N, C-alpha and C positions, 0 to 999 in steps of 0.2 A: 504493499499499499504506499502511496506517495505521502510525503509531507511538504510543508511550505519551508523553504530555505532562505529566500530573500523576497523583496518586494520593490515596487516602483511607486513613487509619490509624485503628484503634480506639483506645481509651484505653490498651491495653497495648502500642501502637506497631506492632501488626501490620498489614501492608496487607490491606485488605479489598475494595477496588475501585480500577480504573484509570479515567483519562480518556484517550481516544485523540484523535489529530489530527483525527478527523472529529466530535469532540464527543460520542461516545458514552461513557456511564459503564457500565462492565462489571466483573463480579465477577472474583475472582482465578481461579477455575475457568473462566470464560468466556475470559479472557486466555490461559490455558494452551491451550485448544481452538483459539482464533483463532491463536496462535503456531503450533501443530501443523499447522494447515490453511493457514498462509501468508498469513493475512488481516492479521496484525500483523507488522511487522519490528523488528529491533533488540532482541530478546530471546533470551536463552539459557535452555534448561530443564536442570535438573540433578535427578538422583534421588539420594535418600539410600539407605542400606542396607535400609531397610524399604519402599522403593518409593515414597515420597512425592515428588512432583515440585514443585520451587520454581522461581521465575523470577528472573532477574537481567539487567540490561541488558548488551548486548554490549560496550559501550565503558567499563564502570565495574564496580566490585565490589558496588555496592549502589545502592539507590533514594534514597539520603539527600539527593542534590542536586535531586531532583524536588519541585516545589511540592505542598503539601497543600491540596486545593481545599475541603475542609469545615472 
């Protein structure tokens, strides 16, 4: 099973894509779909009151410690 190893943030600091342990660069939405389907492990999905889904690592509160590849 793949895991997240790095990420890419836009100039606002928002995560726009992830790099997996298999070397794939995937969008935030694709990461949500892959986490739902069990392709990527180590992620938690959270919904806000409006139904927007966000991701966070299972073992941390944020992705701040992950390297930015771009």
